[in-house]
C-alpha positions as CSV (number, residue, x, y, z in Angstrom):
1,X,28.3,-55.6,8.2
2,X,25.0,-55.8,6.4
3,X,24.3,-54.0,3.2
4,X,22.1,-50.8,3.7
5,X,23.9,-49.9,7.0
6,X,23.5,-46.1,7.4
7,X,26.6,-44.2,6.5
8,X,26.8,-40.8,8.4
9,X,28.7,-37.5,7.8
10,X,28.5,-34.9,10.6
11,X,25.8,-37.0,12.4
12,X,23.5,-36.9,9.3
13,X,22.8,-40.0,7.1
14,X,24.3,-39.4,3.8
15,X,23.9,-42.9,2.3
16,X,24.1,-46.6,3.0
17,X,26.9,-49.1,2.8
18,X,26.9,-51.0,-0.5
19,X,30.1,-52.9,0.0
20,X,33.2,-53.4,2.1
21,X,36.6,-53.4,0.3
22,X,39.6,-55.4,1.5
23,X,41.5,-58.6,1.8
24,X,40.3,-61.4,4.2
25,X,43.6,-63.2,3.6
26,X,45.7,-60.4,4.6
27,X,43.3,-58.8,7.1
28,X,43.3,-55.5,5.4
29,X,40.4,-53.0,5.2
30,X,40.5,-50.7,2.1
31,X,37.4,-48.8,2.6
32,X,33.7,-49.0,1.7
33,X,31.5,-48.4,-1.3
34,X,28.6,-46.0,-0.3
35,X,25.3,-45.7,-2.0
36,X,24.7,-42.0,-1.8
37,X,21.4,-40.9,-0.6
38,X,21.0,-37.5,-2.4
39,X,22.5,-38.6,-5.8
40,X,21.6,-42.2,-6.1
41,X,25.2,-43.3,-7.1
42,X,28.0,-45.2,-5.5
43,X,31.3,-43.9,-4.4
44,X,34.4,-45.5,-2.8
45,X,35.4,-44.0,0.5
46,X,39.1,-45.0,1.4
47,X,39.6,-46.5,4.8
48,X,41.4,-43.4,6.0
49,X,38.3,-41.5,5.6
50,X,36.2,-44.0,7.6
51,X,36.0,-42.6,11.0
52,X,33.8,-45.3,12.8
53,X,32.5,-48.7,11.9
54,X,29.8,-50.1,14.2
55,X,27.1,-52.7,14.1
56,X,24.4,-49.8,13.5
57,X,26.3,-47.4,11.4
58,X,29.3,-46.0,9.6
59,X,30.8,-42.5,10.3
60,X,33.0,-40.9,7.6
61,X,35.2,-37.9,8.0
62,X,34.3,-36.5,4.7
63,X,31.5,-33.8,4.4
64,X,28.3,-34.4,2.2
65,X,29.8,-32.1,-0.4
66,X,33.1,-34.1,-0.4
67,X,31.4,-37.3,-0.8
68,X,29.4,-35.9,-3.7
69,X,32.6,-34.8,-5.4
70,X,34.0,-38.4,-5.4
71,X,33.8,-40.4,-8.7
72,X,31.2,-42.9,-9.1
73,X,32.5,-46.6,-8.7
74,X,32.3,-48.8,-11.7
75,X,28.8,-50.5,-11.8
76,X,30.4,-53.8,-12.6
77,X,32.5,-53.9,-9.4
78,X,31.2,-56.6,-7.0
79,X,32.2,-57.9,-3.5
80,X,34.2,-60.7,-4.9
81,X,36.0,-58.6,-7.4
82,X,36.9,-56.0,-4.7
83,X,38.1,-58.7,-2.2
84,X,40.2,-60.6,-4.7
85,X,41.6,-57.7,-6.5
86,X,41.9,-54.6,-4.4
87,X,44.7,-53.1,-6.4
88,X,42.3,-52.6,-9.3
89,X,40.2,-50.4,-7.0
90,X,43.0,-47.7,-6.9
91,X,41.8,-44.4,-8.2
92,X,38.1,-45.0,-7.4
93,X,38.0,-42.4,-4.6
94,X,39.8,-39.6,-6.4
95,X,37.9,-36.4,-6.7
96,X,36.6,-35.3,-10.1
97,X,38.1,-31.8,-9.8
98,X,41.7,-33.0,-9.6
């Protein structure tokens, strides 16, 4: 999936795909990093909250407000880091109000 693929919530674009997280070796999908449209920051959306992955877009089950409440991902995270060390990504998608 190319970067900048639209990410939608309730049919409205809320951002773009910045990265996919998982393990090629284990054929596991952990989730996506979304570049939010409204806040200009990146958040991790766990696989359980990804409703659909297509060639043209990604649908998430979280509302725009719920996405906005997610913590920002570390700016130093990269694709190679995420694919090699998915356990280090734990906690990225936790809401700030918890």
